[in-house]
C-alpha positions, 0 to 999 in steps of 0.5 A: 861563461864569464866576461873577458875581465872575469877570467881567472884561468888560462884555456886548457890547451892540449899538452903539446902546447902548454909550455909553448907560450902559444895562446889559441882563442879560436880555431880555423875550423868553424871558429871552435876553440882548440882544447885538451882532450881531458877538458872535452871529457869533463864537458861530456861528463857534465853534458851527455849531449856534448859534441863528440867531434871536438873530443875526437879531434886528433889535435886535442891530443897530438900536434899531428892532425893525421894521428887518429890512434887515440881518437879511434880507441877513445871513440870505441870506449865511448860507444861501449858506454852508450855515447852514440851521437857522433854523425855517421859521416864523422864516424866513417872519417874516423874509421877510414883515417885510422885504417889508412894510418895503419895501412901506411905503417904496414899493419894492413891486418889491423886496418881491416879490423878497423874497417870492420867497424864501419857503420855503412856496409856499402 
């Protein structure tokens, strides 16, 4: 919350961007800045109502925006810790995206397991 001239550290970029020299100020999706998953976890620790969509965005971990492996597993851990303020739509997108990723790798049994976590039974 400091002004531009008072900043003393670089933004915490995801690890795949750290040594690239690339500086991201604003993201194309809704103007939210892209940050590292560890930064989001610290923000969630300090503010229990921190938005989970940013934390579970695959781009906070990997350069592949369609790689939902860590995001889905992280969401399951957060749910076990009673962080449940992710919208049902975002939860459904996370489940179906990871299931599709598993199915494309020939792991359809695991895709079924992931889909069993779907919040909307219909």
